[in-house]
Biopython code that builds the backbone (N, CA, C, O; Angstrom):
import numpy as np
from Bio.PDB.StructureBuilder import StructureBuilder

atoms = [
    (1, "UNK", "N", (91.005, 92.770, 91.522)),
    (1, "UNK", "CA", (91.822, 92.314, 92.946)),
    (1, "UNK", "C", (93.208, 91.556, 92.948)),
    (1, "UNK", "O", (93.241, 90.574, 92.206)),
    (2, "UNK", "N", (93.948, 91.743, 93.404)),
    (2, "UNK", "CA", (95.011, 91.223, 93.159)),
    (2, "UNK", "C", (95.559, 90.881, 95.011)),
    (2, "UNK", "O", (95.241, 91.299, 96.124)),
    (3, "UNK", "N", (96.116, 90.310, 94.678)),
    (3, "UNK", "CA", (96.460, 89.414, 96.081)),
    (3, "UNK", "C", (97.424, 90.244, 97.447)),
    (3, "UNK", "O", (97.488, 89.874, 98.619)),
    (4, "UNK", "N", (98.153, 91.552, 96.750)),
    (4, "UNK", "CA", (98.388, 92.978, 97.477)),
    (4, "UNK", "C", (97.998, 93.844, 98.214)),
    (4, "UNK", "O", (98.561, 94.578, 99.026)),
    (5, "UNK", "N", (96.658, 93.679, 97.776)),
    (5, "UNK", "CA", (95.422, 94.360, 98.411)),
    (5, "UNK", "C", (95.118, 94.076, 99.199)),
    (5, "UNK", "O", (95.324, 92.900, 99.497)),
    (6, "UNK", "N", (94.450, 94.889, 100.056)),
    (6, "UNK", "CA", (93.884, 95.069, 101.338)),
    (6, "UNK", "C", (92.252, 94.512, 100.962)),
    (6, "UNK", "O", (91.589, 95.065, 100.085)),
    (7, "UNK", "N", (91.822, 93.539, 101.630)),
    (7, "UNK", "CA", (90.502, 93.053, 101.546)),
    (7, "UNK", "C", (90.098, 93.882, 102.820)),
    (7, "UNK", "O", (91.061, 94.113, 103.550)),
    (8, "UNK", "N", (88.738, 94.447, 103.310)),
    (8, "UNK", "CA", (88.102, 94.369, 104.101)),
    (8, "UNK", "C", (86.663, 94.184, 104.025)),
    (8, "UNK", "O", (85.687, 94.596, 103.397)),
    (9, "UNK", "N", (86.995, 93.334, 105.001)),
    (9, "UNK", "CA", (85.698, 91.634, 105.754)),
    (9, "UNK", "C", (84.598, 92.410, 106.831)),
    (9, "UNK", "O", (85.303, 92.881, 107.724)),
    (10, "UNK", "N", (83.613, 92.629, 107.015)),
    (10, "UNK", "CA", (82.778, 92.778, 108.097)),
    (10, "UNK", "C", (81.859, 91.961, 107.966)),
    (10, "UNK", "O", (81.369, 91.638, 106.884)),
    (11, "UNK", "N", (81.457, 91.444, 109.306)),
    (11, "UNK", "CA", (80.217, 90.542, 110.161)),
    (11, "UNK", "C", (79.359, 91.542, 110.578)),
    (11, "UNK", "O", (79.678, 92.539, 111.227)),
    (12, "UNK", "N", (78.237, 91.235, 110.174)),
    (12, "UNK", "CA", (77.063, 92.310, 110.977)),
    (12, "UNK", "C", (75.681, 91.165, 110.964)),
    (12, "UNK", "O", (75.261, 90.368, 110.125)),
    (13, "UNK", "N", (75.296, 91.516, 112.203)),
    (13, "UNK", "CA", (73.809, 90.731, 112.571)),
    (13, "UNK", "C", (72.513, 91.899, 111.960)),
    (13, "UNK", "O", (72.271, 93.063, 112.281)),
    (14, "UNK", "N", (72.216, 91.472, 111.501)),
    (14, "UNK", "CA", (70.955, 92.300, 111.057)),
    (14, "UNK", "C", (69.595, 92.284, 111.135)),
    (14, "UNK", "O", (68.675, 92.508, 110.348)),
    (15, "UNK", "N", (69.734, 91.834, 112.739)),
    (15, "UNK", "CA", (68.981, 91.788, 113.729)),
    (15, "UNK", "C", (67.240, 91.723, 112.930)),
    (15, "UNK", "O", (66.434, 92.594, 112.603)),
    (16, "UNK", "N", (67.251, 90.370, 112.873)),
    (16, "UNK", "CA", (65.483, 89.910, 112.325)),
    (16, "UNK", "C", (65.303, 90.841, 110.676)),
    (16, "UNK", "O", (64.830, 91.976, 110.609)),
    (17, "UNK", "N", (65.665, 90.255, 109.802)),
    (17, "UNK", "CA", (65.614, 91.262, 108.543)),
    (17, "UNK", "C", (64.725, 90.187, 107.831)),
    (17, "UNK", "O", (64.893, 89.412, 106.890)),
    (18, "UNK", "N", (63.443, 90.558, 108.916)),
    (18, "UNK", "CA", (62.538, 88.963, 107.796)),
    (18, "UNK", "C", (61.256, 89.926, 109.006)),
    (18, "UNK", "O", (61.346, 90.822, 109.845)),
    (19, "UNK", "N", (59.946, 88.898, 108.312)),
    (19, "UNK", "CA", (58.485, 89.319, 108.992)),
    (19, "UNK", "C", (58.323, 88.829, 110.065)),
    (19, "UNK", "O", (58.378, 87.622, 109.827)),
    (20, "UNK", "N", (58.090, 89.004, 111.533)),
    (20, "UNK", "CA", (57.993, 88.449, 112.587)),
    (20, "UNK", "C", (57.088, 89.553, 113.767)),
    (20, "UNK", "O", (56.882, 90.763, 113.671)),
    (21, "UNK", "N", (56.719, 88.665, 114.757)),
    (21, "UNK", "CA", (56.128, 89.525, 115.783)),
    (21, "UNK", "C", (57.198, 90.372, 116.286)),
    (21, "UNK", "O", (58.340, 89.965, 116.503)),
    (22, "UNK", "N", (56.692, 91.856, 116.509)),
    (22, "UNK", "CA", (57.849, 92.746, 117.515)),
    (22, "UNK", "C", (56.765, 93.672, 118.175)),
    (22, "UNK", "O", (55.542, 93.801, 118.118)),
    (23, "UNK", "N", (58.094, 94.400, 118.998)),
    (23, "UNK", "CA", (57.259, 94.912, 119.570)),
    (23, "UNK", "C", (57.690, 96.421, 118.927)),
    (23, "UNK", "O", (58.914, 96.551, 118.920)),
    (24, "UNK", "N", (56.903, 97.677, 118.344)),
    (24, "UNK", "CA", (57.801, 99.204, 117.495)),
    (24, "UNK", "C", (56.165, 100.044, 118.293)),
    (24, "UNK", "O", (54.947, 99.872, 118.332)),
    (25, "UNK", "N", (57.291, 101.035, 118.836)),
    (25, "UNK", "CA", (56.848, 102.305, 119.576)),
    (25, "UNK", "C", (56.145, 101.820, 120.876)),
    (25, "UNK", "O", (55.431, 102.677, 121.397)),
    (26, "UNK", "N", (56.207, 100.525, 121.551)),
    (26, "UNK", "CA", (55.670, 100.294, 122.587)),
    (26, "UNK", "C", (54.012, 99.271, 122.448)),
    (26, "UNK", "O", (53.107, 98.879, 123.185)),
    (27, "UNK", "N", (54.403, 99.219, 121.039)),
    (27, "UNK", "CA", (53.102, 98.440, 120.691)),
    (27, "UNK", "C", (53.238, 96.989, 120.050)),
    (27, "UNK", "O", (53.526, 97.025, 118.854)),
    (28, "UNK", "N", (53.104, 95.842, 120.549)),
    (28, "UNK", "CA", (52.623, 94.652, 119.816)),
    (28, "UNK", "C", (52.604, 94.499, 118.359)),
    (28, "UNK", "O", (51.422, 94.458, 118.016)),
    (29, "UNK", "N", (53.520, 94.378, 117.172)),
    (29, "UNK", "CA", (53.171, 94.307, 115.699)),
    (29, "UNK", "C", (52.932, 92.217, 115.424)),
    (29, "UNK", "O", (53.982, 91.636, 115.150)),
    (30, "UNK", "N", (52.171, 91.693, 115.479)),
    (30, "UNK", "CA", (52.116, 90.309, 114.891)),
    (30, "UNK", "C", (52.832, 90.794, 112.976)),
    (30, "UNK", "O", (52.707, 91.800, 112.277)),
    (31, "UNK", "N", (53.481, 89.585, 112.804)),
    (31, "UNK", "CA", (53.754, 89.730, 111.444)),
    (31, "UNK", "C", (54.331, 90.570, 110.870)),
    (31, "UNK", "O", (54.114, 90.661, 109.662)),
    (32, "UNK", "N", (55.392, 91.607, 111.578)),
    (32, "UNK", "CA", (55.594, 93.092, 111.309)),
    (32, "UNK", "C", (56.886, 93.069, 110.419)),
    (32, "UNK", "O", (57.792, 92.370, 110.872)),
    (33, "UNK", "N", (57.103, 93.641, 109.359)),
    (33, "UNK", "CA", (58.720, 93.618, 109.085)),
    (33, "UNK", "C", (59.649, 94.569, 109.606)),
    (33, "UNK", "O", (59.453, 95.626, 110.206)),
    (34, "UNK", "N", (60.810, 93.928, 109.225)),
    (34, "UNK", "CA", (61.650, 95.272, 110.084)),
    (34, "UNK", "C", (61.510, 96.590, 109.443)),
    (34, "UNK", "O", (61.699, 96.869, 108.260)),
    (35, "UNK", "N", (61.064, 97.533, 110.636)),
    (35, "UNK", "CA", (61.079, 99.068, 110.112)),
    (35, "UNK", "C", (61.975, 99.599, 109.729)),
    (35, "UNK", "O", (63.121, 99.528, 110.174)),
    (36, "UNK", "N", (61.315, 100.643, 108.222)),
    (36, "UNK", "CA", (62.395, 101.354, 107.404)),
    (36, "UNK", "C", (63.588, 102.026, 108.285)),
    (36, "UNK", "O", (64.728, 102.034, 107.821)),
    (37, "UNK", "N", (63.227, 102.768, 109.962)),
    (37, "UNK", "CA", (64.027, 103.216, 110.279)),
    (37, "UNK", "C", (65.633, 102.264, 110.448)),
    (37, "UNK", "O", (66.755, 102.769, 110.431)),
    (38, "UNK", "N", (65.354, 101.033, 110.578)),
    (38, "UNK", "CA", (66.211, 100.296, 111.269)),
    (38, "UNK", "C", (66.953, 99.926, 110.172)),
    (38, "UNK", "O", (68.137, 99.631, 110.337)),
    (39, "UNK", "N", (66.198, 99.874, 108.516)),
    (39, "UNK", "CA", (66.560, 99.650, 107.562)),
    (39, "UNK", "C", (67.629, 100.304, 106.977)),
    (39, "UNK", "O", (68.672, 99.960, 106.421)),
    (40, "UNK", "N", (66.999, 101.493, 107.299)),
    (40, "UNK", "CA", (68.144, 103.123, 106.628)),
    (40, "UNK", "C", (69.283, 102.819, 107.260)),
    (40, "UNK", "O", (70.307, 102.718, 106.583)),
    (41, "UNK", "N", (69.336, 102.562, 109.028)),
    (41, "UNK", "CA", (70.548, 102.353, 109.888)),
    (41, "UNK", "C", (71.639, 101.538, 109.159)),
    (41, "UNK", "O", (72.809, 101.833, 108.915)),
    (42, "UNK", "N", (70.669, 100.036, 108.784)),
    (42, "UNK", "CA", (71.580, 99.401, 108.834)),
    (42, "UNK", "C", (72.467, 99.677, 107.241)),
    (42, "UNK", "O", (73.657, 99.395, 107.103)),
    (43, "UNK", "N", (71.640, 100.247, 106.194)),
    (43, "UNK", "CA", (72.312, 100.779, 105.065)),
    (43, "UNK", "C", (73.358, 101.509, 105.246)),
    (43, "UNK", "O", (74.480, 101.390, 104.755)),
    (44, "UNK", "N", (72.812, 102.525, 106.212)),
    (44, "UNK", "CA", (73.949, 103.703, 106.259)),
    (44, "UNK", "C", (75.135, 103.341, 106.945)),
    (44, "UNK", "O", (76.099, 104.067, 106.699)),
    (45, "UNK", "N", (75.391, 102.049, 108.049)),
    (45, "UNK", "CA", (76.683, 101.828, 108.565)),
    (45, "UNK", "C", (77.354, 100.454, 107.352)),
    (45, "UNK", "O", (78.530, 100.099, 107.426)),
    (46, "UNK", "N", (76.370, 99.840, 106.314)),
    (46, "UNK", "CA", (77.196, 99.229, 105.621)),
    (46, "UNK", "C", (77.395, 100.329, 104.388)),
    (46, "UNK", "O", (77.170, 99.709, 103.348)),
    (47, "UNK", "N", (77.634, 101.327, 104.170)),
    (47, "UNK", "CA", (77.895, 102.240, 103.353)),
    (47, "UNK", "C", (79.056, 103.233, 103.792)),
    (47, "UNK", "O", (79.806, 103.965, 103.146)),
    (48, "UNK", "N", (78.879, 102.921, 105.379)),
    (48, "UNK", "CA", (80.212, 103.693, 106.083)),
    (48, "UNK", "C", (81.095, 102.522, 106.037)),
    (48, "UNK", "O", (81.956, 102.828, 105.212)),
    (49, "UNK", "N", (81.291, 101.597, 106.387)),
    (49, "UNK", "CA", (82.131, 100.728, 106.589)),
    (49, "UNK", "C", (82.721, 100.246, 104.899)),
    (49, "UNK", "O", (83.844, 99.809, 104.648)),
    (50, "UNK", "N", (82.079, 100.381, 104.332)),
    (50, "UNK", "CA", (82.214, 99.270, 103.157)),
    (50, "UNK", "C", (82.872, 98.180, 102.725)),
    (50, "UNK", "O", (83.609, 98.216, 101.739)),
    (51, "UNK", "N", (82.746, 97.550, 103.143)),
    (51, "UNK", "CA", (83.414, 96.172, 103.036)),
    (51, "UNK", "C", (83.409, 95.877, 101.594)),
    (51, "UNK", "O", (82.589, 96.289, 100.773)),
    (52, "UNK", "N", (84.387, 95.143, 101.393)),
    (52, "UNK", "CA", (84.374, 94.264, 100.190)),
    (52, "UNK", "C", (83.771, 92.856, 100.387)),
    (52, "UNK", "O", (83.274, 92.349, 99.382)),
    (53, "UNK", "N", (83.748, 92.275, 101.338)),
    (53, "UNK", "CA", (82.912, 91.243, 101.634)),
    (53, "UNK", "C", (82.400, 91.274, 102.971)),
    (53, "UNK", "O", (83.069, 91.239, 104.004)),
    (54, "UNK", "N", (80.763, 91.362, 102.827)),
    (54, "UNK", "CA", (80.175, 91.518, 104.169)),
    (54, "UNK", "C", (78.988, 90.034, 104.314)),
    (54, "UNK", "O", (78.161, 89.678, 103.474)),
    (55, "UNK", "N", (79.292, 89.389, 105.698)),
    (55, "UNK", "CA", (78.542, 88.424, 105.977)),
    (55, "UNK", "C", (77.672, 88.814, 106.941)),
    (55, "UNK", "O", (78.110, 89.171, 108.035)),
    (56, "UNK", "N", (76.291, 88.799, 106.666)),
    (56, "UNK", "CA", (75.136, 88.642, 107.564)),
    (56, "UNK", "C", (74.477, 87.263, 108.262)),
    (56, "UNK", "O", (74.388, 86.142, 107.762)),
    (57, "UNK", "N", (74.110, 87.659, 109.392)),
    (57, "UNK", "CA", (73.336, 87.076, 110.525)),
    (57, "UNK", "C", (71.994, 87.756, 110.678)),
    (57, "UNK", "O", (71.637, 88.930, 110.780)),
    (58, "UNK", "N", (71.263, 86.356, 110.654)),
    (58, "UNK", "CA", (69.472, 86.813, 111.317)),
    (58, "UNK", "C", (68.904, 87.472, 109.501)),
    (58, "UNK", "O", (68.077, 88.364, 109.308)),
    (59, "UNK", "N", (69.525, 86.830, 108.627)),
    (59, "UNK", "CA", (68.758, 87.242, 107.286)),
    (59, "UNK", "C", (67.477, 86.278, 107.135)),
    (59, "UNK", "O", (67.413, 85.071, 107.364)),
    (60, "UNK", "N", (66.419, 87.207, 106.657)),
    (60, "UNK", "CA", (65.212, 86.439, 106.244)),
    (60, "UNK", "C", (65.608, 85.730, 105.295)),
    (60, "UNK", "O", (66.759, 85.541, 104.900)),
    (61, "UNK", "N", (64.312, 85.194, 104.792)),
    (61, "UNK", "CA", (64.545, 84.150, 103.434)),
    (61, "UNK", "C", (64.794, 85.079, 102.046)),
    (61, "UNK", "O", (64.621, 86.296, 102.123)),
    (62, "UNK", "N", (65.217, 84.444, 100.745)),
    (62, "UNK", "CA", (65.759, 84.970, 99.951)),
    (62, "UNK", "C", (65.400, 86.031, 99.206)),
    (62, "UNK", "O", (66.242, 86.497, 98.438)),
    (63, "UNK", "N", (63.784, 86.755, 99.302)),
    (63, "UNK", "CA", (63.247, 87.976, 98.788)),
    (63, "UNK", "C", (63.972, 89.117, 99.993)),
    (63, "UNK", "O", (64.343, 90.217, 99.584)),
    (64, "UNK", "N", (64.110, 88.795, 101.291)),
    (64, "UNK", "CA", (64.543, 89.582, 102.283)),
    (64, "UNK", "C", (66.190, 90.174, 101.655)),
    (64, "UNK", "O", (66.659, 91.306, 101.773)),
    (65, "UNK", "N", (66.685, 89.196, 101.110)),
    (65, "UNK", "CA", (67.853, 89.172, 100.985)),
    (65, "UNK", "C", (67.844, 90.183, 99.748)),
    (65, "UNK", "O", (68.667, 91.093, 99.847)),
    (66, "UNK", "N", (67.177, 90.176, 98.781)),
    (66, "UNK", "CA", (67.482, 90.486, 97.084)),
    (66, "UNK", "C", (66.729, 91.737, 97.769)),
    (66, "UNK", "O", (67.535, 92.666, 97.718)),
    (67, "UNK", "N", (65.571, 92.158, 98.370)),
    (67, "UNK", "CA", (65.397, 93.691, 99.264)),
    (67, "UNK", "C", (66.790, 94.452, 99.536)),
    (67, "UNK", "O", (67.099, 95.571, 99.125)),
    (68, "UNK", "N", (67.569, 93.562, 100.339)),
    (68, "UNK", "CA", (68.291, 94.421, 100.919)),
    (68, "UNK", "C", (69.370, 94.587, 99.886)),
    (68, "UNK", "O", (69.710, 95.766, 99.985)),
    (69, "UNK", "N", (70.092, 94.003, 98.933)),
    (69, "UNK", "CA", (71.072, 93.569, 98.287)),
    (69, "UNK", "C", (70.475, 95.269, 96.916)),
    (69, "UNK", "O", (71.196, 96.221, 96.616)),
    (70, "UNK", "N", (69.237, 95.048, 96.510)),
    (70, "UNK", "CA", (68.778, 96.245, 95.934)),
    (70, "UNK", "C", (69.095, 97.377, 96.609)),
    (70, "UNK", "O", (70.060, 98.068, 96.285)),
    (71, "UNK", "N", (68.134, 97.722, 97.823)),
    (71, "UNK", "CA", (68.509, 98.771, 98.644)),
    (71, "UNK", "C", (70.107, 99.168, 98.647)),
    (71, "UNK", "O", (70.311, 100.334, 98.308)),
    (72, "UNK", "N", (71.138, 98.481, 98.937)),
    (72, "UNK", "CA", (72.649, 99.031, 98.876)),
    (72, "UNK", "C", (72.909, 98.952, 97.732)),
    (72, "UNK", "O", (74.010, 99.500, 97.677)),
    (73, "UNK", "N", (72.673, 98.665, 96.818)),
    (73, "UNK", "CA", (73.440, 98.532, 94.973)),
    (73, "UNK", "C", (72.658, 99.958, 94.618)),
    (73, "UNK", "O", (73.468, 100.618, 93.968)),
    (74, "UNK", "N", (71.283, 100.791, 94.790)),
    (74, "UNK", "CA", (70.604, 101.457, 94.135)),
    (74, "UNK", "C", (70.903, 102.848, 95.077)),
    (74, "UNK", "O", (70.881, 103.944, 94.518)),
    (75, "UNK", "N", (71.180, 102.746, 96.521)),
    (75, "UNK", "CA", (71.098, 104.022, 97.070)),
    (75, "UNK", "C", (72.547, 104.715, 97.528)),
    (75, "UNK", "O", (72.761, 105.319, 98.579)),
    (76, "UNK", "N", (73.495, 104.448, 96.423)),
    (76, "UNK", "CA", (74.720, 104.825, 96.399)),
    (76, "UNK", "C", (75.529, 104.035, 97.773)),
    (76, "UNK", "O", (76.128, 104.852, 98.473)),
    (77, "UNK", "N", (75.598, 103.048, 98.098)),
    (77, "UNK", "CA", (75.873, 101.828, 98.896)),
    (77, "UNK", "C", (77.099, 101.337, 98.107)),
    (77, "UNK", "O", (77.383, 101.763, 96.988)),
    (78, "UNK", "N", (77.839, 100.360, 98.812)),
    (78, "UNK", "CA", (78.975, 99.717, 97.743)),
    (78, "UNK", "C", (78.093, 99.138, 96.882)),
    (78, "UNK", "O", (76.889, 99.063, 97.128)),
    (79, "UNK", "N", (78.809, 98.554, 95.486)),
    (79, "UNK", "CA", (77.857, 97.933, 94.956)),
    (79, "UNK", "C", (78.952, 96.247, 95.010)),
    (79, "UNK", "O", (80.114, 96.008, 94.679)),
    (80, "UNK", "N", (77.980, 95.508, 95.522)),
    (80, "UNK", "CA", (78.047, 94.198, 95.426)),
    (80, "UNK", "C", (77.305, 93.270, 94.292)),
    (80, "UNK", "O", (76.087, 93.108, 94.224)),
    (81, "UNK", "N", (78.567, 92.527, 93.165)),
    (81, "UNK", "CA", (77.818, 92.228, 92.191)),
    (81, "UNK", "C", (77.832, 90.525, 92.732)),
    (81, "UNK", "O", (77.584, 89.697, 91.855)),
    (82, "UNK", "N", (78.043, 90.144, 93.782)),
    (82, "UNK", "CA", (78.224, 88.694, 94.150)),
    (82, "UNK", "C", (77.613, 88.656, 95.710)),
    (82, "UNK", "O", (77.816, 89.310, 96.733)),
    (83, "UNK", "N", (76.464, 87.152, 95.207)),
    (83, "UNK", "CA", (75.829, 87.051, 97.283)),
    (83, "UNK", "C", (75.677, 85.802, 96.796)),
    (83, "UNK", "O", (75.797, 85.327, 95.667)),
    (84, "UNK", "N", (75.311, 85.226, 98.148)),
    (84, "UNK", "CA", (75.074, 83.395, 98.340)),
    (84, "UNK", "C", (74.482, 83.929, 99.652)),
    (84, "UNK", "O", (74.797, 84.981, 100.208)),
    (85, "UNK", "N", (73.512, 82.967, 100.079)),
    (85, "UNK", "CA", (72.104, 82.429, 101.096)),
    (85, "UNK", "C", (72.515, 81.323, 101.722)),
    (85, "UNK", "O", (73.126, 80.476, 101.070)),
    (86, "UNK", "N", (72.301, 81.165, 102.854)),
    (86, "UNK", "CA", (72.479, 79.756, 103.121)),
    (86, "UNK", "C", (71.173, 79.651, 104.153)),
    (86, "UNK", "O", (70.639, 80.648, 104.639)),
    (87, "UNK", "N", (70.763, 78.335, 104.397)),
    (87, "UNK", "CA", (69.553, 78.464, 104.991)),
    (87, "UNK", "C", (69.670, 77.957, 106.333)),
    (87, "UNK", "O", (70.177, 76.835, 106.334)),
    (88, "UNK", "N", (69.330, 78.462, 107.662)),
    (88, "UNK", "CA", (69.055, 78.123, 108.797)),
    (88, "UNK", "C", (69.587, 76.876, 109.383)),
    (88, "UNK", "O", (69.427, 75.874, 108.686)),
    (89, "UNK", "N", (70.235, 76.714, 110.607)),
    (89, "UNK", "CA", (70.213, 75.622, 110.668)),
    (89, "UNK", "C", (69.421, 74.252, 110.921)),
    (89, "UNK", "O", (69.869, 73.130, 110.683)),
    (90, "UNK", "N", (68.032, 74.584, 111.501)),
    (90, "UNK", "CA", (67.141, 73.614, 111.226)),
    (90, "UNK", "C", (66.150, 73.995, 110.423)),
    (90, "UNK", "O", (66.141, 75.153, 110.005)),
    (91, "UNK", "N", (64.945, 72.909, 109.995)),
    (91, "UNK", "CA", (64.030, 72.816, 108.930)),
    (91, "UNK", "C", (63.419, 74.667, 109.479)),
    (91, "UNK", "O", (64.082, 75.627, 109.086)),
    (92, "UNK", "N", (62.627, 74.810, 110.038)),
    (92, "UNK", "CA", (61.778, 75.876, 110.606)),
    (92, "UNK", "C", (62.482, 76.822, 110.977)),
    (92, "UNK", "O", (61.895, 77.601, 111.728)),
    (93, "UNK", "N", (63.591, 77.079, 110.727)),
    (93, "UNK", "CA", (64.392, 78.393, 111.205)),
    (93, "UNK", "C", (64.068, 79.643, 110.280)),
    (93, "UNK", "O", (64.213, 79.573, 109.060)),
    (94, "UNK", "N", (63.636, 80.750, 110.901)),
    (94, "UNK", "CA", (63.861, 81.600, 109.880)),
    (94, "UNK", "C", (64.574, 83.134, 109.575)),
    (94, "UNK", "O", (64.298, 84.227, 109.080)),
    (95, "UNK", "N", (65.694, 82.399, 110.239)),
    (95, "UNK", "CA", (66.990, 83.645, 110.373)),
    (95, "UNK", "C", (68.134, 82.280, 109.381)),
    (95, "UNK", "O", (68.079, 81.053, 109.298)),
    (96, "UNK", "N", (68.932, 83.194, 108.877)),
    (96, "UNK", "CA", (69.431, 82.713, 107.787)),
    (96, "UNK", "C", (70.999, 83.222, 107.541)),
    (96, "UNK", "O", (71.187, 84.374, 107.930)),
    (97, "UNK", "N", (71.770, 82.776, 107.154)),
    (97, "UNK", "CA", (73.242, 83.589, 106.749)),
    (97, "UNK", "C", (73.328, 83.831, 105.328)),
    (97, "UNK", "O", (72.967, 83.080, 104.422)),
    (98, "UNK", "N", (74.002, 85.300, 105.225)),
    (98, "UNK", "CA", (74.088, 85.286, 103.675)),
    (98, "UNK", "C", (75.758, 86.253, 103.427)),
    (98, "UNK", "O", (76.524, 86.861, 104.174)),
    (99, "UNK", "N", (75.722, 86.049, 102.475)),
    (99, "UNK", "CA", (77.584, 86.864, 102.203)),
    (99, "UNK", "C", (76.829, 87.819, 101.051)),
    (99, "UNK", "O", (76.000, 87.293, 100.309)),
    (100, "UNK", "N", (77.063, 88.855, 100.963)),
    (100, "UNK", "CA", (77.567, 90.030, 99.609)),
    (100, "UNK", "C", (79.271, 89.880, 99.636)),
    (100, "UNK", "O", (80.088, 89.563, 100.500)),
    (101, "UNK", "N", (79.352, 90.350, 97.986)),
    (101, "UNK", "CA", (80.878, 90.430, 97.811)),
    (101, "UNK", "C", (81.050, 90.843, 96.506)),
    (101, "UNK", "O", (80.350, 90.575, 95.529)),
    (102, "UNK", "N", (82.376, 91.746, 96.601)),
    (102, "UNK", "CA", (82.322, 92.960, 95.682)),
    (102, "UNK", "C", (83.408, 91.742, 94.808)),
    (102, "UNK", "O", (83.434, 91.918, 93.590)),
    (103, "UNK", "N", (83.981, 90.958, 95.163)),
    (103, "UNK", "CA", (85.128, 89.931, 95.025)),
    (103, "UNK", "C", (84.578, 88.565, 94.494)),
    (103, "UNK", "O", (84.083, 87.782, 95.306)),
    (104, "UNK", "N", (84.652, 88.207, 93.007)),
    (104, "UNK", "CA", (83.562, 87.073, 92.356)),
    (104, "UNK", "C", (84.510, 85.734, 93.394)),
    (104, "UNK", "O", (85.704, 85.656, 93.682)),
    (105, "UNK", "N", (83.600, 85.043, 93.652)),
    (105, "UNK", "CA", (84.403, 83.826, 94.305)),
    (105, "UNK", "C", (83.588, 82.549, 92.868)),
    (105, "UNK", "O", (82.775, 82.712, 91.959)),
    (106, "UNK", "N", (84.352, 81.424, 93.366)),
    (106, "UNK", "CA", (84.165, 80.177, 92.173)),
    (106, "UNK", "C", (83.526, 79.016, 92.844)),
    (106, "UNK", "O", (83.253, 78.060, 92.118)),
    (107, "UNK", "N", (83.234, 78.939, 94.135)),
    (107, "UNK", "CA", (82.270, 78.177, 94.810)),
    (107, "UNK", "C", (81.627, 78.881, 96.175)),
    (107, "UNK", "O", (81.811, 80.015, 96.618)),
    (108, "UNK", "N", (80.758, 77.728, 96.708)),
    (108, "UNK", "CA", (80.701, 78.067, 98.219)),
    (108, "UNK", "C", (80.653, 76.607, 98.814)),
    (108, "UNK", "O", (80.404, 75.598, 98.153)),
    (109, "UNK", "N", (80.875, 76.640, 99.906)),
    (109, "UNK", "CA", (80.173, 75.213, 100.159)),
    (109, "UNK", "C", (79.580, 75.857, 101.937)),
    (109, "UNK", "O", (80.125, 76.675, 102.677)),
    (110, "UNK", "N", (78.023, 74.906, 102.157)),
    (110, "UNK", "CA", (77.454, 75.410, 102.625)),
    (110, "UNK", "C", (77.834, 74.349, 104.233)),
    (110, "UNK", "O", (77.802, 73.155, 103.936)),
    (111, "UNK", "N", (78.073, 74.521, 105.349)),
    (111, "UNK", "CA", (77.911, 73.651, 106.047)),
    (111, "UNK", "C", (76.828, 73.704, 107.395)),
    (111, "UNK", "O", (76.565, 74.802, 107.885)),
    (112, "UNK", "N", (76.401, 72.818, 107.792)),
    (112, "UNK", "CA", (75.063, 72.741, 108.588)),
    (112, "UNK", "C", (75.637, 71.726, 109.802)),
    (112, "UNK", "O", (76.570, 70.923, 109.817)),
    (113, "UNK", "N", (74.805, 72.067, 110.654)),
    (113, "UNK", "CA", (74.712, 71.621, 112.219)),
    (113, "UNK", "C", (76.140, 70.812, 112.876)),
    (113, "UNK", "O", (76.273, 69.683, 113.349)),
    (114, "UNK", "N", (77.277, 72.133, 112.630)),
    (114, "UNK", "CA", (78.743, 71.958, 113.050)),
    (114, "UNK", "C", (78.370, 71.973, 114.339)),
    (114, "UNK", "O", (77.383, 72.495, 114.858)),
    (115, "UNK", "N", (79.497, 71.179, 114.942)),
    (115, "UNK", "CA", (79.295, 71.040, 116.236)),
    (115, "UNK", "C", (81.044, 72.003, 116.778)),
    (115, "UNK", "O", (81.901, 72.391, 115.984)),
    (116, "UNK", "N", (81.075, 72.115, 117.994)),
    (116, "UNK", "CA", (82.194, 72.852, 118.437)),
    (116, "UNK", "C", (82.272, 72.450, 120.004)),
    (116, "UNK", "O", (81.342, 71.962, 120.646)),
    (117, "UNK", "N", (83.487, 72.732, 120.463)),
    (117, "UNK", "CA", (83.971, 72.070, 121.820)),
    (117, "UNK", "C", (84.704, 73.379, 122.167)),
    (117, "UNK", "O", (85.792, 73.740, 121.718)),
    (118, "UNK", "N", (83.765, 74.153, 123.216)),
    (118, "UNK", "CA", (83.602, 75.137, 123.821)),
    (118, "UNK", "C", (84.781, 74.780, 124.868)),
    (118, "UNK", "O", (84.979, 73.588, 125.103)),
    (119, "UNK", "N", (85.515, 75.688, 125.459)),
    (119, "UNK", "CA", (86.389, 75.473, 126.801)),
    (119, "UNK", "C", (86.122, 74.162, 127.718)),
    (119, "UNK", "O", (86.778, 73.982, 128.744)),
]
sb = StructureBuilder()
sb.init_structure("model")
sb.init_model(0)
sb.init_chain("A")
sb.init_seg("    ")
for serial, (resi, resn, name, xyz) in enumerate(atoms, 1):
    if name == "N":
        sb.init_residue(resn, " ", resi, " ")
    sb.init_atom(name, np.array(xyz, "f"), 0.0, 1.0, " ", f" {name:<3s}", serial, name[0])
structure = sb.get_structure()
């Protein structure tokens, strides 16, 4: 990819792509994975948008990232050769950040506990 080309970047909250207590069809389910219906919808959105770089929020641990990566790359979705994953901001955090990219990157830097001055 050259610098004159357009790069499509998308940021997507995957809404708890992990195991946790959930309400499914009106029933409380402890330690329940993200429902397959939601996963299919997520893959469909990613295929439609087809970003070159995809930023993900509320991703679970690495096995969940690997699951989504395999599902996208195997089910006629965009082909992402590169990925990175960053732990949540505190030790017990279950939700993390990740990215998929069609474009190679030479390095990544993970920043934690950043503070911002809001208005």
